[in-house]
N, C-alpha and C positions, 0 to 999 in steps of 0.2 A: 925194716920192712917197707918204709916209705920210699926208699930208693927204687924199689921195684915199680912203684907207681910212676916215678919220674922217668923211668926208662921208656915209657910209651912215647913214641916219636911225636914231636910237636909240629912237624912239617905239614903243610897243606891243609891246615885247619881253615874251614870256611869262615867268611866274615860274619855270617849269621850265627854260627856256633860261638864265636868270640863275643858277639853282641849279647846273646842270651845269657852267657855266663856272667858278663858284666852287669846285665840287667838284674840278675839275681843278687849279685853282690850289693848293688846300689839299693835294692829294695829292702834287704835284710841286714845291711852292714852295721847299723846302729841299734838293731832290735835285739832285745833280750827278753826271753820268756821265763818268768819266775813262777814256780808252782810249789805249794806245800802239800804234803800227803802223809797220812798215818801209815806206817809200814806194818800193815796188819798180818797176822799169822796165816790167814786163809790163803793168800797168794803163794807164800813159800811152801805151805803144806801141799797145795795142788801142784805146784811146779815139781817138787821132789817126787810125788807120786807119778806124775806124767813121765818123769825121767826113769821110772822103775826103781826108785830109791826109797824103800820104806822107812829109812831113818836118815835124818838130815846129817847127823854126825854119829860116829860109832857108839857113843855112850848115850845117845838120845832115845826117847820113847818112839815106839812104832807109830808112824804118822797115820796109819789106818785107824788108830784108836784115839790119838791125842794130837792136837795142833801144837806147834812149837810154843814154848813159854815166852812171855815178854822178856826182853833183855837178851834173847838168843842172838848171836851175831848172824847177820846175813852171810851165807856162803858166797865166795867170790863169783860174781856174775849174776847172782840172783836178783840184783836190783833191776835187771832188765824186764821183770814182770811188774814193775811199779812205774808210776808216771807214764801211763799208756796214753795213746792219742785221744784227743777230746773233740774231734771234729764231728759235725752233723753229717748224715749220709750224703747229702747233696754237696758237701764241701770236700768230699774225697775225690781222688782221681778216678778215671774210668776203670782202672785196674784195682780199685779199692784201697789205694795207698793214701796215707797222710801226705799232703802236698805242701806243708808249711815251709819246707826248704827245698822245693823242687824247681828246676828251671821250667820255662814255658815249653809248649809244644814246638817241635815234634819230639822233644826228649822226654818220652813218657815211659820208657822201660827201665825200671829201677832194679838194681841188685846191690846187696850188701857187699862191699869190696874189701873191708878190713878196718883197722884202727888200732888204738892202744888204750889201755886203762892203767891208771896209777892209783894205788891205795895209800892213804896216810897211815903210817905206822901208829898203832895204839889207839886208833879211833875208828873202828868198824861201824858201819850202819847196823842198827839192831832192831829186831822185831818189837813192835809196840811203841816205838818212838816216832816223833814227827820229824820228817826230813824236808829239806828245801832243795829243789832242783833248779839250776839256772842254765838255760840253753842259749847258745849263740852260734851264728854262722861264722866259721873261720875262713873258708876259702871256697871258690868255685872256679875250677881250672879246666879250660878246654884242652882236650887231648886228641890224638889220633891213635887208634888201636892197631894191632898187628895186621888186621885185615884191611886197614885203610879207612875204616868208618870213624866219623867224628863221635866224640863222647864228652861228657862233662863230669868231672870228679868233684863231688861236693863233700866238704868236711864240716862236721858239726861238733861242737864241744858241749858236753853236759857236765857240770860240776855239782857235787852233792855235799850238803852240810847237815850236821845235826846240832844239838845244843852245845856240843863241845867244839864245834868249828868244822873246817873242811875235812871230809872223809874220803872222797873219791873224785877223780877226774876221768871222764870217759869220752874219748875222741873217736868219732865214727866216720868212715868214708863210704859214700854211696857212689856208684857209677850209674849215670843216666845215658842210655842209648836212644837213638831215634826209633820211633815205631816202625814196624815192618809194613811194607806195602804189599797188599794182597794177602792171600792166605798162605802162610809158610808151610813148607814140607816139614813135618815134625821129625825129630831125630828118631832113628830106628830103635827098637827095643834092644836092651843090652844083649850082647852076644854071649852064648854059653861058653864057659871056659872052666877047665879043671885047675887053672893056675890060681894062686892066692897072693894077696899083697904080702910084702916082706914081713918076716917074723923076727922077733928079738934074736940078736946074734950073741949077746953077752949079758952079764948081770946089770949093766948100766941101762939096758933097754927093756921095756915092757910093752905089751900090746893089749888092746881091748877092741872087740868087734861090736859094730852097731848095725842095726837095720830098722829104719823108721817106717812106720805104717801110716796110711792115710788117717787113722784114728789118732795116733800120737801127734801128727802135724796139726790136725784140727784142734786138739786140746791145747797145743802150744799157741796156736793162733788166737784161741779164745782167751787164754791167760794174758796175752800181750795186746789184746784188743786190736789185732792186726788183720785188716780186711784185704790184704794183698792176695789177689786171686791165684797167683802162681802156687800158693801153698794149699789150695783146696779145690780148685776147679780144673779138672782134667781137660774139658773142652777148651777153656781159655788157654791153658798151657800149650795144647797141641795146635789149636786153630788160630791163635793170635800171636803167641810168643815163640812157637817153634820148639818147645820142650817136649820130651817124650812122655812125661808124667808130672805129677805135682812135685814141687821142689822143696827139699829140706831147708828150713830156715838157717841162715847164717848164724844168728844169735843162739839157736839151739845147739849147733855144732860147737860154738864158742863155750857155752856153759858146760857141755859134755867134756871138752878139753880141760877146763878149769877143775871140774870134778875129778877127772882122771889124775890131774896134778896133785890135788889135795889127798887123794886116796893113797898115794905113794909116800906121803909125808908121815913121819913118826907120830905127829900130832895133827889130826885132820882139822883142828881149829886154826891151824897156821894160815895166815893171810899172805899172799904174794906181795911183792913190791910193785910189780908191773907185769903186763902182758902186751906184746906186740903181735899182731896177727894179720894174715891176708887170705882172703878167699880166692881160690884159683879156678875152681870149676864146680858146678852144681852136683849135688847128689839128689837122687829121686826116691820117692816112696817105694818100698820093696827092694831097694838096691843095697846089698851088703857092702860095708866098707870097714876099714880098720884104722885105729889110732895106734901109731908107733911113737912111744915116748922114750927119749934118751936123756938121762939125768946127768948134768954136769955139776961142777962145784958151786956155781952161782946161777947158772941158766939152764933151764930144762927145755928141750926142743920137742915139740909135738907135731907130728905130720898125720893128716888124714888121707889115707890111700883108698882108692877104689878102681873101678874099671870104666873106660869109656864105652860108648855104644858099639865100638868096633872091637872091644875086648882088650884094648891096651890099658896099661896102668895109667892112672891119673892122680895128681894131687888135688884134693878138694879144699883143704885149708892148711896153712902153716902157722905155727905159733911159737913164740919164745917167751917163757915165763921166768922172771927173775925173782929170787927169794930175798 
């Protein structure tokens, strides 16, 4: 997956972009943020309900009646609703984002670009236990996109430990683009089309359809304490960033992909070894899209398909899960 990021052409990067990337590295290269948190049942319960999953596991109680018991393993990806940002309102960016690992202006448009997670076999994080998160900046790389615009790719590593030791390493890539000058022309609404994303062709493939609403995005933003305006403010999306509607969270898509993966396992308590993923294009509230899963011997490929504003097929996110 990371090879895809490296394919962005490095030519013609401005001196300012290089300097701002280097400034971020110098500012945060030796900084580590260490936090402890109780992994309470409330967050996992609310997340599963937001995902329209009344049971965390097949044999578990109905979450509309009972919270998960202490000792229950966190499902893959569910750690994303813990260790949420802790900034004061005036410490956030103008777009509502946590700017702890952000380059300086004009690189103020942030999107979740991809990353990888690796779980430690036999030591899942569990509800009711105290965990420790250690965050550090790994890299800040200036790039040139396909359209010729400068951008900075920032990688942050978060490692998680419990009383037994290391449990998970989560590496996240964010892409920062320059703020738009003037009021952008928002993307047109999605074209009507009778065509559907690809369907499973054989027994090794399965599909699942998704359609996020403004309410589901609001609930996920609240759970993750994420103030990023692209997920709840339609005026900001259309008038400042050029989106046609509020944007589905990259982490929300990632969790849904991991849930899809464990739903096809014989034992849904099974933990993956790793996932590598890359966000390709945004999905929007009210936009139908489809996950196509292809199961291999050791690696399961999951692709999120949708349609662009012109009605063409698009990839929203690609992921490879290893067992």
